[in-house]
C-alpha positions as CSV (number, residue, x, y, z in Angstrom):
1,X,-13.9,-4.1,3.1
2,X,-10.9,-3.1,1.5
3,X,-9.3,0.7,1.2
4,X,-6.4,1.7,-1.3
5,X,-4.2,4.5,0.3
6,X,-1.6,6.5,-2.9
7,X,0.3,8.8,-1.6
8,X,1.0,10.7,-5.2
9,X,3.1,13.4,-6.6
10,X,2.8,14.2,-10.2
11,X,2.4,10.8,-10.7
12,X,0.2,10.2,-13.5
13,X,2.5,7.6,-15.8
14,X,2.5,5.7,-12.8
15,X,-0.9,5.5,-11.6
16,X,-2.7,4.0,-15.4
17,X,-0.9,0.7,-14.6
18,X,-1.2,0.6,-10.6
19,X,-5.2,1.5,-10.4
20,X,-5.8,-0.4,-13.5
21,X,-4.4,-3.9,-11.6
22,X,-7.1,-2.7,-8.4
23,X,-9.8,-3.0,-10.8
24,X,-10.1,-7.3,-10.3
25,X,-10.9,-6.0,-6.3
26,X,-13.6,-3.7,-7.5
27,X,-15.2,-6.8,-9.3
28,X,-14.7,-8.8,-6.9
29,X,-16.8,-6.5,-4.3
30,X,-13.1,-6.8,-2.1
31,X,-12.1,-2.8,-2.8
32,X,-14.1,-0.5,-1.5
33,X,-12.7,2.5,-2.5
34,X,-9.1,4.0,-3.7
35,X,-8.1,7.2,-1.8
36,X,-5.2,9.3,-3.3
37,X,-3.6,12.1,-0.9
38,X,-1.5,14.3,-3.7
39,X,1.2,16.7,-2.8
40,X,0.6,19.6,-5.5
41,X,1.1,18.1,-8.6
42,X,0.9,19.8,-12.2
43,X,0.4,16.6,-14.3
44,X,-2.6,15.4,-15.1
45,X,-2.4,12.8,-11.8
46,X,-5.8,14.9,-10.6
47,X,-7.8,14.2,-14.1
48,X,-6.4,10.3,-14.0
49,X,-8.3,10.0,-10.0
50,X,-11.2,11.7,-11.5
51,X,-11.4,9.0,-14.5
52,X,-10.6,6.1,-12.4
53,X,-13.6,7.1,-9.6
54,X,-10.9,7.8,-7.3
55,X,-11.2,10.3,-4.4
56,X,-8.3,12.6,-5.0
57,X,-7.1,14.9,-1.7
58,X,-4.9,18.1,-2.3
59,X,-3.1,18.1,1.2
60,X,0.0,18.5,2.6
61,X,4.1,17.8,1.6
62,X,4.2,15.3,4.5
63,X,3.6,11.3,3.6
64,X,2.3,10.6,7.0
65,X,-0.3,13.2,7.7
66,X,-1.3,12.8,3.7
67,X,-1.9,9.1,4.4
68,X,-3.4,9.4,7.4
69,X,-5.8,12.1,5.8
70,X,-6.4,9.5,3.2
71,X,-7.1,6.7,5.8
72,X,-9.6,9.1,7.3
73,X,-11.2,9.7,4.1
74,X,-11.5,6.4,3.3
75,X,-14.6,4.0,4.0
76,X,-13.5,0.4,4.6
77,X,-12.4,-1.9,7.6
78,X,-9.3,-2.4,6.3
79,X,-6.4,-0.5,4.9
80,X,-4.2,-1.1,2.2
81,X,-1.1,1.6,1.6
82,X,0.1,1.7,-1.5
83,X,3.2,3.5,-3.5
84,X,2.1,5.3,-6.8
85,X,4.5,2.8,-8.8
86,X,3.4,-0.3,-7.1
87,X,2.0,-2.5,-9.7
88,X,-0.2,-5.9,-7.8
89,X,0.3,-9.1,-9.3
90,X,-2.9,-11.1,-10.7
91,X,-4.3,-12.8,-7.8
92,X,-4.1,-9.9,-5.0
93,X,-7.6,-10.2,-4.6
94,X,-8.2,-13.6,-3.4
95,X,-4.7,-13.4,-0.8
96,X,-5.9,-10.5,0.3
97,X,-9.7,-11.6,0.8
98,X,-8.5,-14.6,2.6
99,X,-5.9,-12.7,4.5
100,X,-8.2,-10.2,6.2
101,X,-10.9,-13.5,6.4
102,X,-7.8,-15.6,8.6
103,X,-7.7,-12.6,10.7
104,X,-11.0,-11.7,11.5
105,X,-12.4,-14.8,12.1
106,X,-9.3,-15.9,14.3
107,X,-10.3,-12.5,16.0
108,X,-6.4,-10.9,15.0
109,X,-7.1,-8.3,13.1
110,X,-6.3,-5.4,15.5
111,X,-2.6,-7.7,16.0
112,X,-1.5,-8.5,12.6
113,X,-0.5,-6.7,8.9
114,X,0.9,-7.7,6.1
115,X,2.8,-6.9,2.8
116,X,3.8,-7.7,-0.6
117,X,6.8,-9.9,-1.8
118,X,8.5,-7.0,-4.0
119,X,9.8,-7.7,-7.1
120,X,12.0,-5.4,-9.4
121,X,11.2,-5.2,-13.4
122,X,13.8,-5.9,-15.1
123,X,16.3,-8.3,-16.0
124,X,19.6,-8.6,-15.3
125,X,21.4,-8.6,-11.6
126,X,20.1,-5.2,-10.2
127,X,16.9,-6.2,-10.6
128,X,17.5,-9.0,-8.7
129,X,19.9,-7.8,-6.0
130,X,17.2,-4.7,-5.5
131,X,14.5,-8.2,-4.6
132,X,17.5,-9.8,-2.1
133,X,18.3,-6.6,-0.3
134,X,14.4,-6.0,0.4
135,X,13.5,-9.7,0.9
136,X,17.0,-9.7,3.5
137,X,16.0,-6.5,5.4
138,X,12.4,-7.7,6.1
139,X,13.6,-10.7,7.5
140,X,16.4,-9.4,9.6
141,X,14.5,-6.3,10.4
142,X,10.8,-6.9,10.0
143,X,10.8,-4.0,7.9
144,X,9.0,-3.9,4.8
145,X,10.3,-0.9,2.0
146,X,7.1,1.7,1.6
147,X,6.4,0.4,-2.2
148,X,6.0,-3.4,-0.6
149,X,2.5,-1.8,0.3
150,X,1.2,-2.4,4.0
151,X,-2.5,-4.3,4.9
152,X,-3.6,-3.2,8.0
153,X,-6.8,-2.9,9.7
154,X,-8.6,0.3,10.7
155,X,-8.7,-0.3,13.6
156,X,-5.3,-1.6,14.5
157,X,-4.7,1.3,12.6
158,X,-6.4,3.6,14.1
159,X,-5.0,1.9,17.7
160,X,-1.9,2.4,17.0
161,X,-2.2,6.1,16.1
162,X,-2.2,6.4,11.9
163,X,1.3,7.0,10.4
164,X,3.6,9.4,12.2
165,X,4.2,12.7,11.1
166,X,7.7,13.5,9.8
167,X,10.3,11.5,8.0
168,X,10.0,7.8,7.1
169,X,6.6,8.1,8.5
170,X,5.9,4.5,6.9
171,X,9.0,2.5,8.5
172,X,8.3,4.2,11.8
173,X,4.6,3.3,11.9
174,X,6.1,-0.7,10.6
175,X,8.2,-0.8,13.7
176,X,5.2,0.1,15.8
177,X,3.1,-2.6,14.3
178,X,5.8,-5.1,15.3
179,X,8.3,-7.4,13.3
180,X,6.4,-10.6,13.9
181,X,3.1,-9.1,13.2
182,X,3.6,-8.1,9.6
183,X,3.0,-11.0,7.7
184,X,4.2,-12.4,4.4
185,X,1.9,-12.8,1.2
186,X,2.8,-14.9,-1.5
187,X,1.7,-12.0,-4.0
188,X,4.6,-9.6,-5.5
189,X,4.0,-6.0,-5.9
190,X,6.3,-5.2,-8.8
191,X,8.6,-2.1,-9.3
192,X,9.6,-0.4,-12.1
193,X,13.3,-1.0,-12.5
194,X,15.0,2.4,-11.2
195,X,17.6,2.3,-13.9
């Protein structure tokens, strides 16, 4: 049903918890495969991908091209694009499965997409400001930040032409989907505090 695509580059430290959070999707029969599209990592990213049973593709530096290649190599009817630091909160499997089932039942799978709420790890004002800024950006512009993830049906993704090449590929794809067609899920994606 679902394929996850993650663009990586020297991401070994971030990947272990991110991939571990995906395991419930496998055991529930929702997650079919995970593709890591890599830009010449020199750390153990490839070894982690191998140990986790992920498809690992060495590809170009352009993130849009990499994500599009990862989508082409995956097998799911639905695609979930994540950043290597995007740690999904417990309960994501049920919510994603419900979103997919509802979209397909209503015949909207080729018109809608979804993203996760953003939570920043850490205490104090700075992480909360980051969360507030992401929520405001999504409410005003309809554009999720790339680490919030993007859930989209393969047919819809292909109809839109996939990720474009060049800078800000993820935001440009979100713009093509349209502000009113990206639904905000209740589940959070947890990002590390950048400080």
